[in-house]
N, C-alpha and C positions, 0 to 999 in steps of 0.2 A: 909645445902645444899644451893648452890648458882645457880641461873638461870641468865645467861648472854645472852642478845639478842641485836642485832642491828636492829633498825627500823627507817624508815623515817617518821617524824611527819608531813605529808602533811596537814592534817586538824587540827592539834593541839591536837589530841586525840590519846592516845596510848592504844592499846589492847594487852594484854599479856596473853597467855595461860599458866597456872601454872600446875605443876604435882599434882596428887591426894594427895600427902603428905602435900601439903600446905592448904588443905581444913580446915576451922575452926581454922586457925592459924593466928597470927599477923605477918605480913610481913613488911619489910622495903624496900622501893623503892628509888633507887638513879638514877637520870637522869643526864647525862653529855653530852655535845656536843663533838663530835668526834674531831673537830679541837682544842678544848681547851685541850684535853688529849694529843694530839700530841705536842702542845707547852710546856706543863708541862714536858713531857718526855725529850724533848730537853734541857730544862733548868736544869734538874737534871742529865745531863750526867757527867761522870768522865772526868776531864781534866788532862792531863799529860804533864809536861814541858819537851820537848825533845831537848831544845836548846843545852844542853851540851853533848848530845849523840854523840858518834863517832863510825863509822863503817869502817871495813876493806873491801873495795870494791872488792878486789881480792877473799877474803874469801866468800863473798856473791854470786858472780857470778861464782865462781869455776875456776877462771883463775890463773894458776900457770906459770908465765913467767920465 
């Protein structure tokens, strides 16, 4: 089971309410800054080279002259 929560660390202390299933269990806590996650997601985007793509403008816009 994974518990995901967004909190603002105003005072540098995090308080997380866990479900009863977590009692007496060893848990792993991962803390990430939201802006770092966004940067990582942008760096790992798929890039497609569209330089050689050709389109038939009439076909796209439905114009039959």
